[in-house]
C-alpha positions as CSV (number, residue, x, y, z in Angstrom):
1,M,3.9,-14.0,-29.7
2,N,6.5,-15.1,-27.3
3,Q,7.7,-13.5,-24.3
4,K,11.0,-11.8,-26.2
5,I,8.9,-9.9,-28.5
6,M,6.3,-8.8,-26.5
7,K,9.1,-7.2,-24.3
8,E,10.6,-5.4,-27.2
9,I,7.1,-4.0,-28.2
10,E,6.5,-3.0,-24.2
11,R,10.1,-1.3,-24.7
12,H,9.3,0.4,-28.0
13,T,6.1,1.1,-27.0
14,K,7.4,3.6,-24.0
15,K,9.9,5.0,-26.9
16,L,6.9,5.9,-28.7
17,L,4.9,7.9,-25.7
18,V,7.9,9.5,-25.1
19,E,8.6,10.8,-28.5
20,W,4.8,11.3,-28.7
21,I,4.6,13.7,-25.5
22,Q,7.8,15.5,-26.0
23,S,6.2,16.4,-29.6
24,L,3.3,18.2,-27.4
25,V,5.4,20.2,-24.9
26,P,8.0,22.9,-25.0
27,E,11.4,21.9,-25.3
28,E,12.3,22.5,-21.5
29,E,9.1,20.0,-20.4
30,A,10.1,17.5,-23.1
31,E,13.9,17.2,-21.6
32,K,12.1,15.5,-18.3
33,I,10.3,13.1,-19.8
34,N,12.0,9.8,-20.1
35,T,11.2,5.9,-20.3
36,R,11.3,5.9,-16.9
37,N,8.7,8.7,-15.8
38,V,6.6,8.7,-19.1
39,I,3.6,7.1,-17.2
40,E,3.2,9.7,-15.1
41,F,2.7,11.7,-17.8
42,I,-0.2,10.1,-19.8
43,P,-4.0,9.5,-18.2
44,K,-4.6,6.5,-16.1
45,Q,-7.6,5.5,-17.8
46,V,-7.2,3.8,-21.4
47,H,-10.6,3.2,-21.8
48,Y,-13.9,5.2,-22.6
49,Y,-17.3,5.0,-23.3
50,A,-19.3,6.4,-26.0
51,N,-22.0,5.2,-28.4
52,Q,-22.8,2.5,-25.9
53,R,-19.8,0.6,-26.6
54,V,-16.1,0.7,-24.8
55,S,-13.3,1.7,-26.8
56,L,-9.5,2.1,-26.4
57,S,-8.2,5.7,-25.5
58,S,-5.7,7.0,-28.6
59,Y,-2.4,6.9,-27.8
60,S,-2.6,5.0,-24.3
61,P,0.7,2.2,-24.0
62,K,-2.4,-0.6,-25.0
63,W,-3.1,1.4,-27.9
64,I,0.2,1.6,-29.1
65,K,0.7,-1.9,-28.7
66,K,-2.6,-3.0,-30.2
67,Y,-1.1,-1.2,-33.5
68,I,2.2,-2.3,-33.0
69,K,1.0,-5.8,-33.0
70,I,-0.9,-5.4,-36.1
71,I,1.8,-3.9,-37.8
72,K,3.8,-6.7,-36.8
73,K,1.2,-9.6,-38.1
74,N,1.1,-7.3,-41.5
75,K,4.6,-7.2,-42.2
76,E,6.4,-9.8,-40.6
77,N,9.9,-8.9,-41.8
78,M,9.3,-5.5,-40.0
79,N,11.5,-4.7,-36.8
80,I,9.7,-3.6,-34.1
81,S,12.3,-0.9,-33.3
82,D,11.6,0.4,-36.8
83,I,7.8,1.2,-36.3
84,T,7.4,5.0,-35.8
85,L,4.2,6.7,-34.6
86,Q,3.5,7.5,-38.2
87,D,3.0,3.9,-39.1
88,I,0.6,3.6,-36.3
89,L,-1.7,6.3,-37.5
90,N,-1.2,4.8,-41.1
91,E,-2.3,1.7,-39.9
92,Q,-5.5,2.9,-38.0
93,V,-9.0,1.7,-39.7
94,V,-11.8,3.7,-40.1
95,Q,-14.6,1.8,-38.4
96,P,-17.8,2.8,-41.0
97,V,-20.8,4.1,-38.6
98,E,-23.9,1.8,-39.2
99,L,-27.0,2.9,-40.9
100,S,-29.3,2.5,-37.9
101,D,-26.9,5.1,-36.1
102,A,-26.9,7.2,-38.6
103,E,-30.4,7.2,-39.2
104,E,-30.7,8.0,-35.3
105,W,-28.4,11.0,-35.8
106,S,-30.8,12.9,-38.3
């Protein structure tokens, strides 16, 4: 993706993060959150280790950017600013558990 599109994705990522965090906190606190300080309200660690692999944490800036790119690639005529958190949640693909992993749990 070119630099212009990446800048737009970066800006929209911050807007979606603000929207998500504001939905979690009371209205008085939500007014204090904006695109300039949203990074202060999210964890610094964007990855976690589980099932012997490192994965991207949900609702981290990298995670949101990843799904914005996927949506943009699948729907080329869609504007980046039209992508919502609901679109991102709908786009998520649940990866099937391998049979060998399932046998270890039983």
